[in-house]
C-alpha positions as CSV (number, residue, x, y, z in Angstrom):
1,M,6.5,9.7,-6.3
2,K,3.8,9.1,-8.9
3,K,3.9,12.8,-10.0
4,F,7.8,12.6,-10.3
5,A,7.5,9.6,-12.6
6,I,5.0,11.4,-14.7
7,I,7.1,14.5,-15.1
8,L,10.2,12.1,-16.0
9,L,8.0,10.4,-18.6
10,A,6.9,13.7,-20.1
11,L,10.4,15.1,-20.3
12,G,11.6,11.8,-21.9
13,L,9.0,12.1,-24.6
14,V,9.8,15.7,-25.2
15,A,13.4,14.9,-25.7
16,A,12.6,11.9,-28.0
17,F,10.5,14.2,-30.4
18,T,12.7,17.3,-30.3
19,L,16.1,15.7,-30.5
20,P,16.0,14.6,-34.0
21,A,15.3,18.4,-35.0
22,M,18.4,19.3,-33.3
23,A,20.8,16.5,-33.9
24,E,21.4,13.4,-36.1
25,I,22.2,10.7,-33.5
26,K,22.1,7.0,-34.4
27,P,22.2,4.3,-31.9
28,Y,23.9,0.9,-32.9
29,G,24.8,-2.4,-31.4
30,S,27.0,-5.4,-32.5
31,M,26.9,-9.0,-31.0
32,R,29.9,-11.2,-31.6
33,L,29.9,-14.9,-30.6
34,G,32.7,-17.3,-31.2
35,I,32.8,-21.1,-31.0
36,F,36.4,-22.5,-31.4
37,W,38.1,-25.8,-30.9
38,E,41.4,-24.9,-29.4
39,N,44.6,-27.1,-29.4
40,H,47.7,-26.3,-27.5
41,D,51.0,-28.3,-28.1
42,Y,53.3,-28.5,-25.0
43,D,55.6,-31.1,-26.4
44,N,58.5,-28.6,-26.8
45,N,57.4,-26.2,-24.2
46,A,60.4,-25.7,-21.8
47,Y,58.3,-23.9,-19.1
48,N,55.4,-26.5,-18.9
49,P,52.8,-24.3,-17.3
50,G,51.6,-25.4,-13.9
51,W,47.9,-25.7,-14.9
52,T,48.7,-28.6,-17.2
53,N,51.0,-31.7,-17.5
54,D,49.5,-32.7,-20.8
55,N,51.6,-32.9,-24.0
56,D,48.6,-31.6,-25.8
57,D,45.5,-30.0,-24.4
58,S,42.4,-29.2,-26.5
59,G,38.8,-28.5,-25.9
60,I,35.9,-26.1,-26.9
61,M,35.7,-22.4,-26.2
62,M,32.5,-20.7,-26.8
63,D,31.4,-17.2,-25.5
64,I,30.5,-13.6,-26.4
65,S,33.5,-11.7,-27.6
66,D,34.6,-9.0,-25.3
67,I,34.3,-6.4,-28.1
68,S,30.7,-6.8,-28.5
69,R,29.3,-3.5,-28.1
70,F,26.4,-0.8,-27.9
71,G,26.9,2.9,-28.8
72,A,25.6,5.9,-30.5
73,K,27.2,8.5,-32.9
74,G,26.2,11.4,-34.8
75,T,26.4,15.2,-35.2
76,V,25.2,18.1,-33.0
77,G,26.0,21.4,-34.4
78,E,29.6,21.5,-35.4
79,I,30.5,18.5,-33.4
80,F,30.6,14.8,-34.4
81,G,30.2,12.7,-31.3
82,H,30.8,9.0,-30.5
83,I,30.0,7.0,-27.4
84,E,30.6,3.2,-27.4
85,L,30.3,0.6,-24.4
86,G,31.8,-2.8,-24.4
87,L,29.9,-6.0,-23.3
88,I,31.8,-8.8,-21.7
89,G,30.7,-12.4,-22.0
90,Q,30.8,-15.2,-19.3
91,E,34.1,-16.6,-20.4
92,N,35.7,-13.1,-20.0
93,A,34.4,-12.6,-16.5
94,T,36.2,-13.9,-13.4
95,G,33.3,-16.4,-12.3
96,Y,29.8,-16.0,-11.4
97,T,28.8,-14.5,-8.0
98,A,25.5,-14.3,-6.4
99,A,25.2,-10.6,-7.2
100,M,26.4,-11.3,-10.7
101,D,28.6,-8.1,-10.4
102,N,31.2,-9.7,-12.7
103,L,29.2,-9.0,-15.8
104,E,31.1,-5.8,-16.7
105,V,30.2,-3.0,-19.1
106,Y,33.2,-0.9,-19.9
107,T,33.9,2.4,-21.8
108,R,35.5,1.8,-25.3
109,L,35.0,5.2,-27.0
110,I,33.8,8.7,-25.8
111,Y,35.0,11.5,-27.9
112,G,34.0,14.5,-30.1
113,T,35.5,15.7,-33.4
114,W,35.3,19.4,-34.5
115,D,35.8,20.1,-38.2
116,F,37.2,23.6,-38.4
117,G,37.6,23.8,-42.2
118,G,41.2,22.9,-42.7
119,G,41.1,19.6,-40.8
120,T,39.6,18.2,-37.6
121,L,40.3,18.4,-33.8
122,T,39.4,15.1,-31.8
123,V,39.2,15.2,-28.0
124,G,38.3,12.3,-25.9
125,Q,38.9,8.6,-25.6
126,D,39.5,7.1,-29.2
127,Y,42.0,4.8,-30.9
128,T,45.4,6.1,-31.5
129,P,46.8,6.2,-35.0
130,I,49.3,3.6,-34.4
131,T,46.5,0.9,-33.9
132,F,46.0,-0.8,-37.3
133,I,44.5,-4.3,-37.1
134,S,44.0,-7.3,-39.5
135,N,40.8,-9.2,-39.9
136,Q,42.1,-12.2,-38.0
137,E,38.9,-13.2,-36.0
138,G,40.0,-16.0,-33.7
139,P,41.6,-16.0,-30.3
140,G,45.1,-14.7,-29.6
141,I,48.3,-16.7,-29.2
142,F,48.1,-16.5,-25.3
143,D,44.4,-17.2,-25.0
144,D,44.6,-20.5,-23.0
145,N,41.8,-22.0,-20.9
146,N,40.7,-18.6,-19.6
147,V,44.1,-17.7,-18.3
148,Q,43.7,-14.6,-20.3
149,S,40.5,-13.2,-21.6
150,Y,38.7,-14.7,-24.4
151,D,40.0,-12.2,-27.0
152,L,38.2,-13.1,-30.1
153,Q,38.9,-11.0,-33.2
154,N,42.6,-10.8,-31.8
155,A,43.7,-9.1,-35.2
156,F,47.3,-10.3,-34.7
157,I,47.7,-8.2,-31.6
158,G,51.1,-8.7,-30.3
159,V,52.2,-10.7,-33.5
160,G,53.0,-7.8,-35.9
161,C,50.0,-5.6,-35.1
162,L,50.6,-2.7,-32.8
163,W,47.7,-2.2,-30.4
164,D,47.7,0.9,-28.3
165,S,44.0,0.5,-27.5
166,R,41.7,3.3,-26.8
167,V,43.2,6.2,-24.6
168,P,42.2,9.8,-23.7
169,Q,43.9,12.1,-26.3
170,I,43.9,15.2,-28.1
171,R,44.6,14.7,-31.9
172,L,44.9,17.1,-34.7
173,N,44.3,15.9,-38.3
174,L,45.0,18.4,-41.1
175,D,43.4,18.0,-44.5
176,N,46.9,17.7,-46.1
177,G,47.4,14.4,-44.4
178,L,49.5,15.4,-41.4
179,Y,48.5,14.6,-37.9
180,V,49.8,15.1,-34.4
181,M,48.5,13.6,-31.1
182,I,49.2,13.9,-27.4
183,A,47.7,11.1,-25.3
184,Q,47.5,9.8,-21.7
185,P,50.9,8.6,-20.7
186,D,51.2,5.1,-19.5
187,D,53.6,4.1,-16.8
188,P,53.6,0.3,-16.6
189,E,56.0,-1.3,-14.0
190,P,59.4,-1.9,-15.6
191,A,61.0,-5.3,-15.2
192,G,64.2,-6.0,-13.3
193,A,65.6,-6.4,-9.9
194,G,66.4,-2.7,-9.6
195,R,62.7,-1.7,-9.5
196,T,62.0,-3.6,-6.3
197,A,64.4,-1.4,-4.3
198,G,61.8,1.6,-4.3
199,G,62.4,3.2,-7.7
200,D,60.2,6.2,-8.2
201,R,58.6,6.7,-11.7
202,D,57.0,10.0,-13.0
203,A,55.6,10.9,-16.4
204,N,56.3,14.4,-17.0
205,L,55.1,14.4,-20.6
206,P,52.1,12.9,-22.5
207,K,52.5,10.2,-25.1
208,M,53.2,11.8,-28.4
209,M,52.7,10.8,-32.0
210,V,53.2,12.3,-35.3
211,G,52.5,11.0,-38.7
212,Y,51.4,11.5,-42.3
213,D,48.3,10.0,-44.2
214,Y,48.8,9.6,-47.9
215,K,45.7,8.6,-49.9
216,A,45.4,8.1,-53.6
217,E,43.0,5.9,-55.8
218,G,43.3,2.4,-54.4
219,L,46.3,3.4,-52.0
220,F,46.7,4.3,-48.4
221,I,50.2,4.7,-46.8
222,S,50.9,6.2,-43.4
223,P,54.3,6.6,-41.8
224,G,54.4,7.6,-38.1
225,L,56.6,8.0,-35.0
226,A,55.5,7.5,-31.3
227,Y,57.4,8.7,-28.4
228,Q,57.1,8.4,-24.6
229,T,59.6,8.9,-21.7
230,I,59.2,8.2,-18.1
231,D,61.6,9.5,-15.5
232,Y,63.0,6.8,-13.3
233,N,64.9,7.3,-10.1
234,D,65.7,6.1,-6.5
235,K,65.5,9.6,-4.7
236,A,62.3,8.4,-3.0
237,V,64.5,6.1,-1.0
238,G,67.5,8.5,-0.5
239,G,69.5,7.3,-3.4
240,S,71.1,9.3,-6.3
241,F,70.1,7.5,-9.3
242,D,68.3,9.4,-12.0
243,D,67.5,8.1,-15.4
244,D,64.6,7.6,-17.7
245,I,62.9,4.9,-19.6
246,T,62.2,6.0,-23.1
247,A,60.0,4.2,-25.7
248,W,59.9,5.1,-29.3
249,I,58.2,3.4,-32.2
250,A,58.7,4.0,-36.0
251,F,55.8,2.5,-37.9
252,V,54.1,2.3,-41.3
253,K,50.8,1.1,-42.2
254,A,49.2,0.6,-45.7
255,T,46.4,-0.8,-47.8
256,L,46.4,-1.4,-51.4
257,D,43.1,-2.2,-53.4
258,L,43.8,-4.0,-56.7
259,G,40.2,-5.0,-57.3
260,A,40.7,-8.8,-57.4
261,V,42.9,-8.7,-54.4
262,N,43.1,-6.1,-51.5
263,F,46.3,-5.9,-49.3
264,K,46.7,-4.7,-45.8
265,L,50.0,-4.6,-44.0
266,A,52.0,-2.9,-41.4
267,A,55.6,-2.9,-40.0
268,H,57.3,-1.2,-37.0
269,Y,60.8,-1.0,-35.2
270,G,61.5,0.6,-31.8
271,E,62.4,0.2,-28.3
272,N,60.6,-0.6,-25.0
273,L,57.2,-1.3,-26.7
274,A,55.7,-2.8,-23.5
275,N,56.7,0.5,-21.6
276,Y,54.6,2.4,-24.3
277,A,51.7,0.0,-23.3
278,I,51.6,-1.7,-26.6
279,S,49.5,-4.8,-25.9
280,G,50.2,-8.5,-26.5
281,R,54.1,-8.5,-26.3
282,T,54.2,-9.9,-22.8
283,N,54.9,-13.6,-23.0
284,P,53.2,-15.5,-20.1
285,Y,55.2,-18.6,-20.7
286,N,58.7,-17.1,-20.0
287,G,60.0,-17.6,-16.6
288,G,61.9,-14.2,-16.0
289,V,62.1,-11.2,-18.5
290,N,59.6,-9.4,-20.4
291,A,61.7,-9.0,-23.6
292,A,59.6,-6.0,-25.0
293,A,60.2,-3.9,-21.7
294,A,63.1,-1.9,-20.5
295,Y,65.1,-3.9,-17.9
296,V,66.3,-2.2,-14.7
297,K,69.4,-3.9,-13.3
298,P,70.2,-3.9,-9.5
299,D,72.5,-1.0,-9.9
300,Y,69.5,0.8,-11.5
301,S,71.1,0.8,-15.0
302,V,68.5,0.5,-17.7
303,E,68.8,-1.9,-20.5
304,D,66.5,-1.1,-23.4
305,A,64.4,-3.7,-25.4
306,E,64.7,-3.7,-29.3
307,C,61.5,-4.7,-30.8
308,W,60.3,-5.1,-34.4
309,G,57.7,-6.9,-36.3
310,G,54.7,-6.7,-38.9
311,F,51.8,-8.3,-40.6
312,I,50.5,-8.7,-44.2
313,Q,46.9,-9.6,-45.2
314,A,45.5,-10.5,-48.6
315,A,41.8,-10.4,-49.2
316,F,40.0,-11.7,-52.1
317,P,36.4,-10.6,-52.8
318,I,34.5,-13.6,-54.3
319,D,30.9,-12.2,-54.4
320,P,29.3,-12.4,-52.0
321,Y,32.1,-13.9,-49.8
322,T,35.5,-12.6,-48.9
323,L,38.5,-15.0,-48.5
324,R,41.4,-13.7,-46.3
325,L,44.9,-15.0,-45.6
326,G,47.3,-13.4,-43.1
327,W,50.8,-13.7,-41.6
328,G,52.3,-12.0,-38.7
329,Y,55.6,-11.9,-36.8
330,S,57.2,-10.1,-33.9
331,S,60.5,-10.0,-32.2
332,S,61.7,-8.6,-28.9
333,Q,65.2,-8.6,-27.2
334,V,67.0,-7.0,-24.2
335,D,70.8,-7.2,-24.3
336,N,73.3,-7.4,-21.6
337,I,71.3,-8.6,-18.6
338,G,72.8,-12.2,-18.4
339,D,70.8,-14.6,-16.1
340,P,68.7,-12.5,-13.8
341,D,66.4,-15.2,-12.7
342,G,69.2,-17.5,-11.8
343,D,68.3,-20.6,-13.8
344,G,71.6,-21.0,-15.6
345,L,70.1,-19.7,-18.9
346,N,71.0,-16.3,-20.6
347,N,68.0,-14.1,-21.0
348,T,69.3,-12.0,-24.0
349,N,68.0,-14.1,-26.9
350,E,65.2,-13.0,-29.2
351,D,61.6,-13.6,-28.0
352,E,59.9,-14.5,-31.3
353,L,56.3,-15.0,-32.2
354,M,54.6,-15.9,-35.5
355,G,51.2,-16.7,-36.7
356,F,49.0,-17.2,-39.7
357,F,45.2,-17.3,-40.4
358,V,42.8,-18.1,-43.2
359,N,39.1,-17.2,-43.1
360,L,36.0,-16.8,-45.2
361,K,33.4,-14.3,-44.4
362,I,30.0,-15.4,-45.3
363,P,27.2,-12.8,-45.4
364,I,23.9,-14.5,-44.4
365,T,21.8,-11.3,-44.3
366,D,22.9,-7.5,-44.7
367,N,23.7,-7.4,-41.0
368,F,24.4,-11.0,-40.1
369,S,27.6,-13.0,-41.0
370,A,29.5,-16.0,-40.1
371,T,33.3,-16.4,-40.5
372,P,34.8,-19.7,-40.3
373,E,38.6,-19.5,-39.6
374,F,41.8,-21.5,-39.0
375,D,44.6,-20.0,-36.9
376,Y,48.0,-21.3,-36.2
377,W,50.4,-19.7,-33.6
378,D,53.9,-20.6,-33.4
379,G,55.6,-19.9,-30.0
380,M,59.1,-20.1,-31.6
381,K,62.0,-19.3,-29.2
382,N,61.8,-17.2,-26.1
383,E,64.4,-14.9,-24.4
384,E,66.2,-18.0,-23.0
385,N,66.5,-19.7,-26.4
386,Q,63.9,-22.3,-25.4
387,D,60.7,-23.4,-27.4
388,D,57.4,-22.0,-26.3
389,P,54.2,-23.9,-27.0
390,D,52.3,-23.9,-30.3
391,H,48.6,-23.3,-30.7
392,W,45.9,-23.7,-33.2
393,Y,42.2,-22.8,-33.3
394,L,39.4,-23.7,-35.7
395,G,36.0,-22.4,-35.4
396,I,33.4,-19.8,-36.4
397,L,32.9,-16.1,-35.5
398,W,29.1,-15.1,-35.7
399,Q,28.3,-11.5,-35.9
400,M,25.1,-9.6,-35.9
401,D,25.0,-5.7,-36.2
402,F,21.8,-3.8,-35.4
């Protein structure tokens, strides 16, 4: 055993001294810790969540952001590689156990990019082009008392920001700005009574996306189109229904640098965003229908969800600080389903969300910053035309990069 350990140590030292001659690989890490005072206003909440009877509920949230990370990236031969792991804090875990097995490490990124001269080919798990975030640092609109994860740096996910996360993909980016991508298909369970009767779902095609990146001095603009279709039928239980659930999204993202102020904005319109696995559009306060997902009726007919939204952010560099203001909005609606949950209320209204933030990034050292922020989330109306709760957060995001 001792000889084996010495051999391993020798091999490690050889690798440490020879790897720099073969590759340029740089490890990195980033710690993000947030402390926020949260306030949830349930005065107008028609659903009154079962975990509180208070008209207002408030308290301190403090934890490591679940997007804290450790990784490495660099070039080996003709390939640029990137590996990144995420580190989850206590608040994001499900509760301490004797074995401490809830302190999860998860894979964020693992991909390689080949530059072939006229463009690049990326293979692996990476962000998809539809993901384009703001600099909103605080928790999200549905981040209540650990009911969902403590998603610091929410970035308007679900409230104007399209978040397709990081998925296995093959993406071609040409030097002229055109890109095409195929990615792992997502097959989330559709909403509705029909699905409970044994409907079978099959993804026969990957997610697809095509777009164009235009860059000029101080300007970036990128329109794109995303598409996915899932076969949905009841043949598995001897029926004859055969249909599909199709999700498509037209989107545009842009930045504009005017020196004294920099703008970042995005807008989208499409159908069945939740079926495409766009995160943050599911409303945990509603009592029946996910207004961003296709709804399958008892007769297996499919009603599509109409979805749209966007956000805009303005950043003001005030050396050495950066002041940011942002606003976001999203709307989702499913028509012609009536009252599927039987509570006497029609479920065909718009489910709307709106939010805004203001923050100030304060650099303490080159790799250490503090960002105080105020967020306000307006639940607006849900698909039953009732009020959802409003929320606000006030706190600081601390970030150390190393």
